[in-house]
N, C-alpha and C positions, 0 to 999 in steps of 0.2 A: 504494498500499499505507499503510495507516494504521496498520498492526500496531506492537504492541512489539517492538523489537528486543533479542533476549537477548545476540546476539553478532553483531558486524559486522567483519570483516576486510577489507583491500584488499591485493591482491597487488603486490608492487613488480615482479613478473616480466610480467605479463600485462595489469595497471592494470585488473584486474576487482574486483568487490566480490563478497563471499559474506554473506549473512547468513542466522541463525536467527530466524523472524519468527513471533511467537504472536498469534494475533487473539481470543484468548479460549476458543477451540473447538478449534484445531488449532495445531500447529506444523508450519510448512514451510521447508526448507532451500531458499535461493535462490541461483544462480549468475548473476550481470550481465553483460552485454557490458563491453568495456574503456571506459573512461573516463580520460580526461587529469587530470582534477580528481579527487584522490581524497576531496574532501569530496562529491562529486554521483556516485549510481550512473548506471550505463547501463542498457539495457531487461533484463528479464530473460530468459535465455536457456535456463535448465534449472532443473527444480524437483523436489525429492523430499519426501514425506512422511516427517514424524519422529514424530509422535505426535498423539493425541487427548486433550483434557481430558474428553473425554465417554464413554460406552460407544459402540462402534460402530453404525452405523446401519443401517436396511435401504436396500438400493439405490435402492428406490422413492422415499425420502425425499432423495435427493442433491440434486434441483433446488430444493428448500425453502433451501439454504444458498447458492446461486448470488446475485450475482456472486463472492461469496467461496469459496475452497476448501472442500469440503465435508468435514466427517469421514470418515475410513476406514470404509468398510462392512463388516457381517459378510461371512464368506468370503475377504477380503482381509486383514483386520487378523490381526497375530499375539497370542499373549498377552502379549505386552509394548507392545502398543500404546497403551493408555491411561496417561497421566502427567498426574494431576489435580495436581501442585504441581511445574511445571516448574523454578520458582526454588528448589526445594529441591535439584537438581542442579548440577553444575559442567558447563558446557559449553564447549566450544572449537571452533575451525574450523582446519584445516591444509590449505592449498593443494599442490598437486602442485608439481613443480618447473619445469613449464613453465607454470604457472598456469591451465590448462584443467580441472581437476579440484578438487573441494573435498572434505574429510573432515569430517564432524561427529562431534565425542568427546563421549560422556556420561557423566563421573565417571571419566574417565582412559582408557576403551576406545572404541573404533570403532563407532559407532550407525548412521550412514546416509552416504553418499556420491552425489555428481552430477557430472556431466562433458559437456562437449560431443558427446563420443562416447556416453553415455549420458543424454539429457536427462530422463528420468523418475527416474534414478536407482535405488539400491539400499539398503533399510533393514532394520534388524532388527525395526522395526514392521510389517512386511509378510508375509503368509503365503504369497500367491499374486499372481503379476504380473496386473497391470491398470494403471487409469487413475491409481493412487496411485504406482505405481514396479511394482519387483520385490524379492523377499527379498533379503537381503543375499547378497553373493558374497565368499567370501574370496580367490577365484580372481583376481578383478578388484583386491580391495584390495591383494593382495600384489603383483600385477603392476605396480602403478601407484608410480612414485617420488614418495614424499612429503617435504616440507621446503621449499616454496617460501618465498621472503622475504616476509613480511607487516606490516602495519602493522593493531594492533587499535584499534577505535574504541568498544568497549563493554567 
């Protein structure tokens, strides 16, 4: 991943990294495998779409963006999927207490979450379930105990 990292945190409980990365087209939330070295990330184990910088694309255009994550397509994108200026928002990440799930917070409010149990995650930028993840789930958010010990790297 050569993306710009908007936020990177390390769970002191599970030794996992969580990263909000932006490649100039999309913002993706990544949850990594454990790493005993806080300076190095493990392999990506779960991802969730956070936003597009561009308008949603036609599903026929997905392959044009490979091998990078494609922008979310029409029919899957919520009305809040486009974020043309992500740097104008305040982004934070919060781990679950067991360190196996991470919550992306945008401007102080929950925005997306991903876990080992839901490796495609849930996002307010998603309207219909599909390859980008699932629509936001208040039930999953409420059922997860947040507040794991973290170190922030960005």
